[in-house]
C-alpha positions as CSV (number, residue, x, y, z in Angstrom):
1,M,59.2,255.6,35.5
2,S,60.1,257.9,32.2
3,Y,58.1,261.1,31.8
4,T,57.3,263.0,28.8
5,K,59.4,265.6,28.9
6,R,58.2,268.8,28.2
7,I,58.9,272.6,25.8
8,I,57.6,275.6,27.4
9,P,58.1,278.5,25.5
10,C,58.3,282.0,27.9
11,L,56.6,284.7,27.2
12,D,57.8,287.7,30.2
13,I,55.4,290.3,29.9
14,D,56.1,294.4,30.4
15,N,53.8,297.3,29.7
16,G,51.3,294.5,28.4
17,R,54.2,293.5,25.3
18,V,56.6,290.4,25.1
19,V,59.9,291.2,26.1
20,K,63.7,289.4,26.4
21,G,66.7,290.5,28.1
22,V,70.4,289.6,29.5
23,N,70.9,288.9,32.9
24,F,66.7,289.9,34.2
25,V,67.8,293.6,32.3
26,D,68.8,295.3,29.1
27,I,64.8,294.5,28.2
28,K,64.1,294.9,24.4
29,D,60.2,294.1,22.4
30,A,59.3,290.6,20.7
31,G,55.8,290.9,19.7
32,N,52.4,291.1,21.1
33,P,50.9,288.5,23.8
34,V,48.2,287.1,22.4
35,E,49.8,286.8,19.1
36,V,53.4,285.3,20.1
37,A,51.0,282.4,22.5
38,K,48.9,281.6,19.4
39,K,52.2,280.7,17.4
40,Y,53.7,278.6,20.1
41,D,49.7,276.8,20.4
42,S,49.5,276.1,16.6
43,M,53.5,275.3,16.5
44,G,52.9,272.1,19.4
45,A,53.9,274.1,22.7
46,D,53.2,271.4,25.2
47,E,52.7,274.4,27.6
48,L,53.2,277.9,28.0
49,V,54.4,280.8,31.3
50,F,53.2,284.1,31.3
51,L,55.3,286.3,33.6
52,D,54.3,289.4,34.4
53,I,58.0,290.2,35.2
54,T,57.6,293.5,36.4
55,A,53.9,293.6,38.1
56,T,55.8,292.5,41.9
57,H,59.0,295.6,41.2
58,Q,56.4,297.8,41.0
59,D,53.7,296.7,42.8
60,R,50.9,295.9,40.4
61,K,48.5,292.9,39.4
62,T,48.8,290.7,36.9
63,I,47.4,292.1,33.7
64,I,44.1,290.8,33.6
65,N,43.1,291.1,30.7
66,T,45.8,290.1,28.1
67,V,46.1,287.0,30.2
68,E,42.4,286.0,29.5
69,N,43.3,287.4,25.8
70,V,45.7,284.9,25.9
71,A,43.4,282.2,27.7
72,N,40.8,282.9,24.8
73,E,44.0,281.7,21.7
74,V,45.7,279.1,23.4
75,F,44.5,275.5,23.9
76,I,47.4,274.0,25.6
77,P,48.5,274.8,30.0
78,L,48.9,278.2,30.1
79,T,51.2,279.1,33.3
80,V,50.7,282.9,34.9
81,G,52.9,284.6,36.9
82,G,53.2,288.4,38.6
83,G,52.1,290.4,41.3
84,V,51.1,287.4,43.6
85,S,50.7,288.5,47.2
86,K,47.9,286.5,48.2
87,Y,45.3,283.6,47.8
88,S,42.5,286.0,45.8
89,D,45.2,286.9,43.6
90,V,45.8,283.2,42.1
91,I,42.0,282.9,42.4
92,N,42.2,286.3,40.2
93,L,44.2,284.8,37.3
94,L,42.8,280.6,37.5
95,N,39.1,283.1,36.7
96,A,40.5,284.6,34.1
97,G,42.0,281.4,32.3
98,A,45.0,280.7,34.1
99,D,45.7,276.4,34.7
100,K,48.1,277.0,36.9
101,V,49.7,280.1,39.0
102,A,53.8,280.8,39.4
103,I,54.4,282.1,42.9
104,N,57.7,283.3,43.4
105,S,58.5,287.3,45.9
106,A,55.2,286.2,47.7
107,A,56.4,282.6,49.0
108,V,59.8,284.7,50.0
109,R,57.7,286.9,51.8
110,N,54.8,284.3,53.6
111,P,55.8,280.8,53.3
112,N,52.4,279.9,54.7
113,L,51.2,281.3,51.3
114,I,51.9,278.5,49.4
115,D,50.4,275.5,52.2
116,E,47.0,278.0,52.6
117,V,46.8,278.1,48.2
118,T,47.8,274.0,48.3
119,S,45.3,273.5,50.3
120,K,42.1,275.0,49.9
121,I,42.6,274.2,45.4
122,G,45.2,271.3,45.4
123,S,48.8,271.6,44.6
124,Q,48.3,270.5,40.8
125,C,47.7,274.5,39.7
126,I,50.7,275.9,41.8
127,V,54.5,276.4,40.3
128,A,56.4,277.9,42.8
129,A,59.2,279.7,41.0
130,I,63.0,280.6,42.1
131,D,64.8,282.6,40.6
132,A,68.6,281.9,41.5
133,K,72.2,283.3,41.4
134,S,75.6,281.6,41.8
135,T,77.6,282.9,44.9
136,S,81.5,282.6,45.4
137,N,81.3,279.4,47.8
138,G,79.5,277.0,45.1
139,S,76.1,277.4,46.2
140,W,73.1,279.5,44.9
141,K,71.0,282.1,46.4
142,V,67.4,283.0,46.1
143,Y,66.1,286.6,44.8
144,T,62.9,287.9,44.9
145,H,61.0,291.1,42.7
146,G,62.7,290.1,39.5
147,G,65.7,289.7,40.4
148,R,66.4,292.5,41.9
149,K,66.3,292.0,45.5
150,E,69.1,289.8,47.0
151,T,67.9,287.4,50.2
152,D,69.4,285.0,52.3
153,L,67.9,281.7,51.5
154,D,69.8,279.0,49.9
155,A,67.9,277.8,46.2
156,V,68.4,274.2,47.1
157,R,67.1,274.5,51.0
158,W,64.3,276.4,50.0
159,A,63.2,274.4,46.9
160,K,62.8,271.4,49.3
161,E,60.5,273.2,51.2
162,L,58.4,274.3,48.6
163,N,58.1,270.7,47.4
164,D,57.3,270.0,51.4
165,R,54.6,272.8,51.3
166,G,52.5,271.3,48.8
167,A,54.3,273.0,45.5
168,G,53.2,271.1,42.5
169,E,56.2,272.5,40.4
170,L,59.1,274.7,41.0
171,L,60.1,277.1,37.7
172,V,64.1,277.2,38.4
173,T,65.3,279.8,36.4
174,S,68.9,280.7,36.7
175,M,69.6,284.5,36.9
176,D,73.4,284.1,35.8
177,R,72.5,282.5,32.5
178,D,69.2,284.4,31.8
179,G,69.6,284.9,28.3
180,T,73.1,284.6,27.3
181,K,71.6,281.7,25.2
182,D,75.1,279.6,27.0
183,G,73.2,276.8,28.5
184,F,71.4,275.7,31.7
185,D,73.2,276.1,34.3
186,N,72.8,272.0,35.1
187,D,74.9,271.9,39.0
188,L,71.4,273.9,40.4
189,L,69.3,271.9,38.2
190,K,70.6,269.1,39.7
191,A,71.7,269.9,43.0
192,I,67.3,270.6,43.6
193,S,66.2,267.3,41.5
194,L,67.7,265.7,43.5
195,E,65.9,267.1,46.6
196,V,63.0,266.7,45.3
197,T,59.9,264.7,44.2
198,I,58.2,267.3,42.4
199,P,58.8,268.0,38.7
200,V,61.4,270.7,37.7
201,I,61.4,273.0,35.4
202,A,64.6,274.6,33.6
203,S,64.4,277.9,33.0
204,G,67.4,280.5,31.7
205,G,70.0,279.9,29.0
206,A,68.8,277.9,26.0
207,G,70.0,278.8,23.5
208,T,71.1,275.3,21.4
209,L,69.8,272.4,20.8
210,L,72.1,270.3,23.4
211,H,71.2,273.3,26.3
212,M,67.6,271.2,26.2
213,L,69.4,267.5,26.4
214,E,71.8,268.7,29.0
215,A,69.5,270.2,30.9
216,I,67.3,266.5,30.7
217,K,70.0,264.3,31.1
218,E,72.3,266.5,32.9
219,G,70.1,268.6,35.3
220,K,67.7,266.0,35.4
221,A,64.9,268.7,34.1
222,N,61.3,267.4,33.6
223,A,60.8,270.1,31.2
224,V,62.6,273.0,29.4
225,L,61.7,276.4,29.3
226,A,63.4,279.1,26.6
227,A,62.2,282.1,25.2
228,S,65.1,284.2,23.6
229,I,65.5,281.0,20.8
230,F,62.0,280.8,19.6
231,H,60.8,284.7,19.9
232,Y,64.0,284.8,17.3
233,E,63.3,281.9,15.8
234,I,66.5,280.3,16.1
235,F,65.1,276.7,16.7
236,S,61.7,275.8,16.3
237,I,59.6,273.8,18.7
238,K,59.3,270.6,16.2
239,Q,62.7,270.9,15.7
240,V,63.9,270.8,19.3
241,K,61.1,267.9,20.2
242,E,63.0,265.6,17.2
243,Y,66.0,266.6,18.0
244,L,65.2,265.3,21.8
245,K,63.4,262.1,20.6
246,N,66.4,261.6,18.5
247,E,68.3,261.4,21.2
248,G,65.9,259.3,22.8
249,V,64.2,261.6,25.0
250,L,60.2,260.7,25.6
251,V,58.5,264.4,24.2
252,R,54.7,264.7,22.8
253,V,54.9,264.8,19.0
């Protein structure tokens, strides 16, 4: 079956502002989240991902007010993550207007959280996020707390476990490629995609239209997420979709 591939801008939020970094550091301001979200909605984005990137690191909750403000202004599915540590956090975000909630560090700390949430409210609103970094032996390690803490988890095995525990989607970010515009880690994406049955969202490294196509064709991704190329208007969402359509990829136009 050929699924429609989604184009998803990402809003990394720090202290109430959209920011962008390289390899999870060197953070620069990229605008007001409500205004940026409205722009992407009007430009034809399929969904939006909103990540409060320092919420877990600073041990505080996602900025609920900002989520509410963004949700009031956009009319496409909104995924929100950052600072999610228990079931009530998921419910609070959904009540604030999120359509899906991304869980990362908390799932590593307590894998049963995925089972608990999906058994109560279903898998359709849970996105399990994985921040992965390559190792010298050709595998990938999982990192938590916004890429600050290394774990012993193998990214591919962890992805399969998240799939088996009931996550609805996987948001896979290559820390090696994040913000570099050098292309997605398609080896990582493919390794995970071949082991799971749920959609995989490619993240980290988008720099050209070809990169988006490669993530889908080579990495087997169901959706591509990008920040820099959209924030700094290197390409528009329309350009990405037209290019992919011309290359035979099924997209919503």
